[in-house]
TISEVO-929220 format. One record per residue (C-alpha): x, y, z; residue in three letters; residue number from 1. Coordinates in steps of 0.25 Angstrom, whole numbers, plus 2048, in hexadecimal, padded with zeros to 3 digits. Layout:
// residues N
+-----+-----+-----+-----+-----+
!   u !   v !   w !   r !   k !
+-----+-----+-----+-----+-----+
!   X !   Y !   Z ! Ala ! NUM !
...
+-----+-----+-----+-----+-----+
This chain:
// residues 273
+-----+-----+-----+-----+-----+
!   u !   v !   w !   r !   k !
+-----+-----+-----+-----+-----+
! 867 ! 818 ! 837 ! Met !   1 !
! 860 ! 80C ! 83B ! Leu !   2 !
! 86B ! 803 ! 842 ! Val !   3 !
! 866 ! 7F5 ! 847 ! Cys !   4 !
! 871 ! 7EF ! 851 ! Pro !   5 !
! 873 ! 7E0 ! 851 ! Gly !   6 !
! 869 ! 7DD ! 846 ! Lys !   7 !
! 867 ! 7E3 ! 838 ! Ser !   8 !
! 85A ! 7EB ! 838 ! Cys !   9 !
! 854 ! 7E2 ! 82F ! Asp !  10 !
! 854 ! 7D6 ! 839 ! Ser !  11 !
! 84E ! 7DE ! 844 ! Arg !  12 !
! 842 ! 7E3 ! 83B ! Val !  13 !
! 841 ! 7D4 ! 837 ! Arg !  14 !
! 842 ! 7D0 ! 846 ! Asp !  15 !
! 838 ! 7DA ! 84A ! Phe !  16 !
! 82F ! 7D4 ! 840 ! Ala !  17 !
! 831 ! 7C7 ! 842 ! Met !  18 !
! 82F ! 7C9 ! 850 ! Lys !  19 !
! 821 ! 7D0 ! 84D ! Phe !  20 !
! 81D ! 7C3 ! 844 ! Val !  21 !
! 820 ! 7BA ! 84F ! Arg !  22 !
! 818 ! 7C1 ! 85A ! Glu !  23 !
! 80C ! 7C3 ! 851 ! Lys !  24 !
! 80D ! 7B4 ! 84E ! Lys !  25 !
! 80D ! 7B2 ! 85D ! Gln !  26 !
! 801 ! 7BB ! 861 ! Glu !  27 !
! 7F9 ! 7B4 ! 855 ! Leu !  28 !
! 7FD ! 7A6 ! 859 ! Ala !  29 !
! 7F9 ! 7AA ! 869 ! Asp !  30 !
! 7EC ! 7AF ! 864 ! Lys !  31 !
! 7E6 ! 7A8 ! 85A ! Ser !  32 !
! 7D9 ! 7B2 ! 85B ! Ser !  33 !
! 7E1 ! 7BC ! 858 ! Leu !  34 !
! 7DA ! 7C6 ! 84D ! Glu !  35 !
! 7E5 ! 7C8 ! 842 ! Ser !  36 !
! 7E3 ! 7D7 ! 83F ! Val !  37 !
! 7F1 ! 7DB ! 83D ! Asp !  38 !
! 7F8 ! 7D8 ! 830 ! Leu !  39 !
! 804 ! 7CE ! 835 ! Leu !  40 !
! 7F9 ! 7C6 ! 83C ! Ser !  41 !
! 7F1 ! 7C4 ! 82F ! Arg !  42 !
! 7FE ! 7BF ! 829 ! Phe !  43 !
! 801 ! 7B7 ! 833 ! Leu !  44 !
! 7F2 ! 7B1 ! 836 ! Ser !  45 !
! 7F2 ! 7AD ! 827 ! Ser !  46 !
! 7FD ! 7A3 ! 827 ! Gly !  47 !
! 809 ! 7AB ! 826 ! Leu !  48 !
! 814 ! 7A2 ! 82E ! Thr !  49 !
! 822 ! 7A8 ! 829 ! Asp !  50 !
! 825 ! 7B0 ! 833 ! Glu !  51 !
! 831 ! 7B7 ! 829 ! Asn !  52 !
! 826 ! 7BA ! 81F ! Phe !  53 !
! 81C ! 7BF ! 829 ! Ala !  54 !
! 828 ! 7C7 ! 82E ! Thr !  55 !
! 82C ! 7CD ! 821 ! Asp !  56 !
! 81C ! 7D2 ! 821 ! Ile !  57 !
! 81E ! 7D9 ! 82D ! Val !  58 !
! 82B ! 7E1 ! 828 ! Ile !  59 !
! 823 ! 7E4 ! 81C ! Ser !  60 !
! 819 ! 7EA ! 824 ! Phe !  61 !
! 823 ! 7F1 ! 82C ! Ile !  62 !
! 82B ! 7F6 ! 820 ! Leu !  63 !
! 824 ! 7F6 ! 814 ! Ala !  64 !
! 815 ! 7F9 ! 816 ! Gly !  65 !
! 814 ! 804 ! 820 ! Arg !  66 !
! 819 ! 811 ! 81A ! Asp !  67 !
! 817 ! 80C ! 80C ! Thr !  68 !
! 808 ! 809 ! 810 ! Thr !  69 !
! 806 ! 816 ! 818 ! Ser !  70 !
! 80C ! 81F ! 80B ! Ala !  71 !
! 802 ! 818 ! 802 ! Ala !  72 !
! 7F6 ! 81A ! 80A ! Leu !  73 !
! 7FB ! 82A ! 80D ! Thr !  74 !
! 7FA ! 82D ! 7FF ! Trp !  75 !
! 7ED ! 823 ! 7FC ! Phe !  76 !
! 7E5 ! 82C ! 807 ! Phe !  77 !
! 7EA ! 83A ! 800 ! Trp !  78 !
! 7E7 ! 836 ! 7F2 ! Leu !  79 !
! 7D8 ! 82F ! 7F8 ! Leu !  80 !
! 7D6 ! 83E ! 7FD ! Ser !  81 !
! 7D8 ! 843 ! 7F0 ! Lys !  82 !
! 7CF ! 83A ! 7E8 ! Asn !  83 !
! 7C1 ! 839 ! 7EF ! Pro !  84 !
! 7BB ! 830 ! 7E5 ! Gly !  85 !
! 7C6 ! 826 ! 7E8 ! Val !  86 !
! 7C5 ! 827 ! 7F8 ! Glu !  87 !
! 7B5 ! 824 ! 7F4 ! Glu !  88 !
! 7B7 ! 818 ! 7EC ! Lys !  89 !
! 7C0 ! 813 ! 7F8 ! Ile !  90 !
! 7B6 ! 815 ! 801 ! Leu !  91 !
! 7AC ! 80E ! 7FA ! Lys !  92 !
! 7B6 ! 802 ! 7FA ! Glu !  93 !
! 7B7 ! 803 ! 808 ! Ile !  94 !
! 7A9 ! 803 ! 80B ! Lys !  95 !
! 7A6 ! 7F6 ! 802 ! Val !  96 !
! 7B2 ! 7EF ! 80A ! Lys !  97 !
! 7B2 ! 7F4 ! 817 ! Ser !  98 !
! 7A9 ! 7E8 ! 81B ! Gly !  99 !
! 7B3 ! 7DD ! 818 ! Leu ! 100 !
! 7BF ! 7D6 ! 81F ! Pro ! 101 !
! 7CC ! 7E0 ! 81F ! Val ! 102 !
! 7D3 ! 7D8 ! 815 ! Leu ! 103 !
! 7C7 ! 7D6 ! 80B ! Glu ! 104 !
! 7C3 ! 7E5 ! 80D ! Glu ! 105 !
! 7D0 ! 7EA ! 807 ! Val ! 106 !
! 7D7 ! 7E0 ! 7FE ! Lys ! 107 !
! 7CC ! 7E4 ! 7F3 ! Asp ! 108 !
! 7CB ! 7F3 ! 7F5 ! Met ! 109 !
! 7CD ! 7F6 ! 7E6 ! Val ! 110 !
! 7CC ! 804 ! 7E7 ! Asp ! 111 !
! 7D6 ! 805 ! 7F3 ! Thr ! 112 !
! 7DF ! 7FD ! 7EC ! His ! 113 !
! 7DF ! 806 ! 7E0 ! Ala ! 114 !
! 7E0 ! 812 ! 7E7 ! Cys ! 115 !
! 7EC ! 80E ! 7EF ! Leu ! 116 !
! 7F3 ! 808 ! 7E2 ! Cys ! 117 !
! 7F1 ! 816 ! 7DC ! Asp ! 118 !
! 7F6 ! 81D ! 7E8 ! Thr ! 119 !
! 802 ! 815 ! 7E8 ! Met ! 120 !
! 805 ! 817 ! 7D9 ! Arg ! 121 !
! 805 ! 827 ! 7DC ! Leu ! 122 !
! 80C ! 826 ! 7EA ! Tyr ! 123 !
! 813 ! 81A ! 7EC ! Pro ! 124 !
! 818 ! 816 ! 7FB ! Pro ! 125 !
! 826 ! 812 ! 7F5 ! Val ! 126 !
! 828 ! 81D ! 7EB ! Pro ! 127 !
! 836 ! 819 ! 7E7 ! Val ! 128 !
! 83C ! 80B ! 7E9 ! Asp ! 129 !
! 848 ! 803 ! 7E3 ! Gly ! 130 !
! 850 ! 7F6 ! 7E2 ! Lys ! 131 !
! 85E ! 7F1 ! 7E0 ! Thr ! 132 !
! 861 ! 7E8 ! 7D6 ! Glu ! 133 !
! 867 ! 7DC ! 7DB ! Glu ! 134 !
! 86E ! 7D7 ! 7CE ! Asp ! 135 !
! 871 ! 7DD ! 7C1 ! Asn ! 136 !
! 864 ! 7DF ! 7B8 ! Asp ! 137 !
! 85D ! 7E4 ! 7AC ! Val ! 138 !
! 84F ! 7EC ! 7AB ! Leu ! 139 !
! 845 ! 7E9 ! 7A2 ! Pro ! 140 !
! 848 ! 7F6 ! 79B ! Asp ! 141 !
! 858 ! 7F2 ! 79A ! Gly ! 142 !
! 85C ! 7FA ! 7A5 ! Thr ! 143 !
! 869 ! 7F2 ! 7AB ! Val ! 144 !
! 867 ! 7F3 ! 7BA ! Val ! 145 !
! 874 ! 7EF ! 7C2 ! Lys ! 146 !
! 875 ! 7E7 ! 7CF ! Lys ! 147 !
! 873 ! 7F1 ! 7DB ! Gly ! 148 !
! 86C ! 7FB ! 7D3 ! Thr ! 149 !
! 861 ! 802 ! 7DB ! Ile ! 150 !
! 855 ! 803 ! 7D3 ! Val ! 151 !
! 84A ! 80D ! 7D6 ! Ala ! 152 !
! 83C ! 80E ! 7D2 ! Tyr ! 153 !
! 832 ! 819 ! 7D5 ! His ! 154 !
! 823 ! 814 ! 7D8 ! Pro ! 155 !
! 81F ! 822 ! 7DB ! Tyr ! 156 !
! 823 ! 826 ! 7CB ! Ala ! 157 !
! 81E ! 818 ! 7C7 ! Ile ! 158 !
! 811 ! 81B ! 7CC ! Gly ! 159 !
! 810 ! 828 ! 7C3 ! Arg ! 160 !
! 813 ! 824 ! 7B6 ! Met ! 161 !
! 80B ! 827 ! 7AB ! Val ! 162 !
! 810 ! 81B ! 7A1 ! Met ! 163 !
! 80A ! 812 ! 7AE ! Ile ! 164 !
! 7FF ! 81A ! 7B4 ! Trp ! 165 !
! 7FB ! 823 ! 7A7 ! Gly ! 166 !
! 7F7 ! 831 ! 7A7 ! Ser ! 167 !
! 7F0 ! 830 ! 7B4 ! Asp ! 168 !
! 7FA ! 82C ! 7BD ! Trp ! 169 !
! 7F9 ! 838 ! 7C7 ! Ala ! 170 !
! 7EB ! 835 ! 7CA ! Glu ! 171 !
! 7E7 ! 82D ! 7D5 ! Phe ! 172 !
! 7DF ! 822 ! 7CE ! Lys ! 173 !
! 7DB ! 817 ! 7D6 ! Pro ! 174 !
! 7D2 ! 811 ! 7CA ! Glu ! 175 !
! 7DF ! 80F ! 7C2 ! Arg ! 176 !
! 7E0 ! 802 ! 7CC ! Trp ! 177 !
! 7D1 ! 7FE ! 7C9 ! Leu ! 178 !
! 7C9 ! 7F6 ! 7BE ! Gln ! 179 !
! 7BB ! 7F3 ! 7BE ! Arg ! 180 !
! 7B6 ! 7E6 ! 7B9 ! Asp ! 181 !
! 7A9 ! 7E2 ! 7B2 ! Glu ! 182 !
! 7A1 ! 7E1 ! 7BE ! Gly ! 183 !
! 7A4 ! 7EF ! 7C2 ! Gly ! 184 !
! 7AE ! 7EA ! 7CC ! Lys ! 185 !
! 7BC ! 7F3 ! 7CF ! Trp ! 186 !
! 7C8 ! 7EB ! 7D1 ! Ser ! 187 !
! 7D8 ! 7EE ! 7D2 ! Phe ! 188 !
! 7DE ! 7ED ! 7C7 ! Val ! 189 !
! 7EE ! 7ED ! 7CA ! Gly ! 190 !
! 7FA ! 7F0 ! 7C2 ! Arg ! 191 !
! 805 ! 7E9 ! 7BC ! Asp ! 192 !
! 80D ! 7E6 ! 7C9 ! Pro ! 193 !
! 819 ! 7EC ! 7C3 ! Tyr ! 194 !
! 812 ! 7F8 ! 7C0 ! Thr ! 195 !
! 80A ! 7F9 ! 7CD ! Tyr ! 196 !
! 80B ! 7F6 ! 7D8 ! Pro ! 197 !
! 81A ! 7F4 ! 7D5 ! Tyr ! 198 !
! 81D ! 802 ! 7D8 ! Pro ! 199 !
! 817 ! 803 ! 7E6 ! Val ! 200 !
! 817 ! 7F3 ! 7EA ! Phe ! 201 !
! 821 ! 7EC ! 7DF ! Gln ! 202 !
! 820 ! 7E1 ! 7D8 ! Ala ! 203 !
! 825 ! 7D2 ! 7D6 ! Gly ! 204 !
! 82F ! 7CC ! 7DF ! Pro ! 205 !
! 831 ! 7DA ! 7E6 ! Arg ! 206 !
! 822 ! 7DC ! 7E7 ! Val ! 207 !
! 81F ! 7E3 ! 7F6 ! Cys ! 208 !
! 819 ! 7D7 ! 7FD ! Leu ! 209 !
! 810 ! 7E0 ! 806 ! Gly ! 210 !
! 808 ! 7E6 ! 7FA ! Asn ! 211 !
! 7FC ! 7DF ! 7FD ! Val ! 212 !
! 7FC ! 7E2 ! 80B ! Met ! 213 !
! 7FF ! 7F1 ! 808 ! Ala ! 214 !
! 7F3 ! 7F1 ! 800 ! Phe ! 215 !
! 7EA ! 7EA ! 80A ! Leu ! 216 !
! 7F0 ! 7F3 ! 816 ! Gln ! 217 !
! 7ED ! 800 ! 80D ! Met ! 218 !
! 7DF ! 7FC ! 809 ! Lys ! 219 !
! 7DC ! 7FA ! 818 ! Arg ! 220 !
! 7E1 ! 807 ! 81B ! Val ! 221 !
! 7D9 ! 80E ! 813 ! Val ! 222 !
! 7CD ! 806 ! 815 ! Ser ! 223 !
! 7CE ! 808 ! 824 ! Gly ! 224 !
! 7D1 ! 818 ! 823 ! Val ! 225 !
! 7C7 ! 81B ! 818 ! Leu ! 226 !
! 7BB ! 812 ! 81E ! Arg ! 227 !
! 7BA ! 81C ! 82A ! Arg ! 228 !
! 7C3 ! 829 ! 825 ! Phe ! 229 !
! 7C5 ! 832 ! 81B ! Lys ! 230 !
! 7D4 ! 838 ! 818 ! Val ! 231 !
! 7D3 ! 846 ! 815 ! Val ! 232 !
! 7E1 ! 84E ! 813 ! Pro ! 233 !
! 7E4 ! 859 ! 81C ! Ala ! 234 !
! 7EA ! 862 ! 812 ! Val ! 235 !
! 7E8 ! 86E ! 80A ! Glu ! 236 !
! 7E0 ! 86E ! 7FC ! Asp ! 237 !
! 7EB ! 86B ! 7F1 ! Gly ! 238 !
! 7F4 ! 865 ! 7FA ! Phe ! 239 !
! 7FC ! 859 ! 7F3 ! Glu ! 240 !
! 806 ! 851 ! 7FB ! Pro ! 241 !
! 814 ! 84E ! 7F8 ! Ser ! 242 !
! 819 ! 841 ! 7F6 ! Phe ! 243 !
! 827 ! 83E ! 7FC ! Ile ! 244 !
! 82F ! 833 ! 7F8 ! Val ! 245 !
! 835 ! 82A ! 802 ! Ser ! 246 !
! 837 ! 81D ! 804 ! Leu ! 247 !
! 828 ! 81D ! 806 ! Thr ! 248 !
! 81F ! 827 ! 7FF ! Ser ! 249 !
! 81A ! 832 ! 808 ! Lys ! 250 !
! 812 ! 83E ! 808 ! Met ! 251 !
! 818 ! 84A ! 80D ! Lys ! 252 !
! 814 ! 84E ! 81A ! Gly ! 253 !
! 80B ! 842 ! 81B ! Gly ! 254 !
! 7FC ! 843 ! 817 ! Phe ! 255 !
! 7F4 ! 84E ! 821 ! Pro ! 256 !
! 7E6 ! 848 ! 821 ! Ala ! 257 !
! 7D9 ! 84A ! 829 ! Arg ! 258 !
! 7D2 ! 83B ! 82C ! Ile ! 259 !
! 7C3 ! 83E ! 82C ! Glu ! 260 !
! 7B9 ! 832 ! 830 ! Glu ! 261 !
! 7AF ! 82E ! 827 ! Arg ! 262 !
! 7A0 ! 830 ! 82C ! Arg ! 263 !
! 79B ! 824 ! 825 ! Asp ! 264 !
! 7A2 ! 81C ! 819 ! Leu ! 265 !
! 795 ! 816 ! 816 ! Lys ! 266 !
! 78E ! 823 ! 812 ! Gln ! 267 !
! 798 ! 824 ! 807 ! Leu ! 268 !
! 792 ! 824 ! 7FA ! Ile ! 269 !
! 79D ! 81F ! 7EF ! Met ! 270 !
! 79D ! 81A ! 7E2 ! Arg ! 271 !
! 7A7 ! 816 ! 7D8 ! Arg ! 272 !
! 7A8 ! 81D ! 7CC ! Asp ! 273 !
+-----+-----+-----+-----+-----+
């Protein structure tokens, strides 16, 4: 049991984050030529002056963005290893984008974005979530929900419902998120936010404030890793990982992998069907 004498644990976490924000602001003020390479520096350098808001961002980084992001990427690299055709498309995308600035490089990586979405559909980082009713209410289907009732929903199940995703729900199929325009260019096509990504990032007034940042972080990691390395599962043929349901989803035993350096990305000949 965590005990925080004299102050609440919430206060201690907030004081720690606030101290970090103030130190970073002072660092940026003292060194105007400091290259803003970390996320907090980028936020503060963009004109963000509200310390409370900046503190909220730091707390979100610490508490909400660590295990969830790593859980999603674990399953992403596993699924990619089982689908070499999908990996080739992502490598082609990385090759095209690699000469651009970091933000421009990753924000329009539609193939990678689609792969991450279908990964989190099948293996959501938070497999079960819930809310506590603040007042008596009635759901759209007529169900009466009394004040204080805990209502849980199951993103893992929602991502596998035939009525939403069709008979191919069990397939890792990133193209379900893509659409080709008249000019032949592929673009990402999102779903109704209450269908997806609600199970993962929620929607409406309770939407995850870090959902855009989470995608940018994951795409940056994917680009940085796959540009130089190939992730190969170090398992026996026929091995299938077990999905463990906890506060954040886990792969039982972790993801044993061998990291192989790519000889030359430029020599890879890749096509899009």
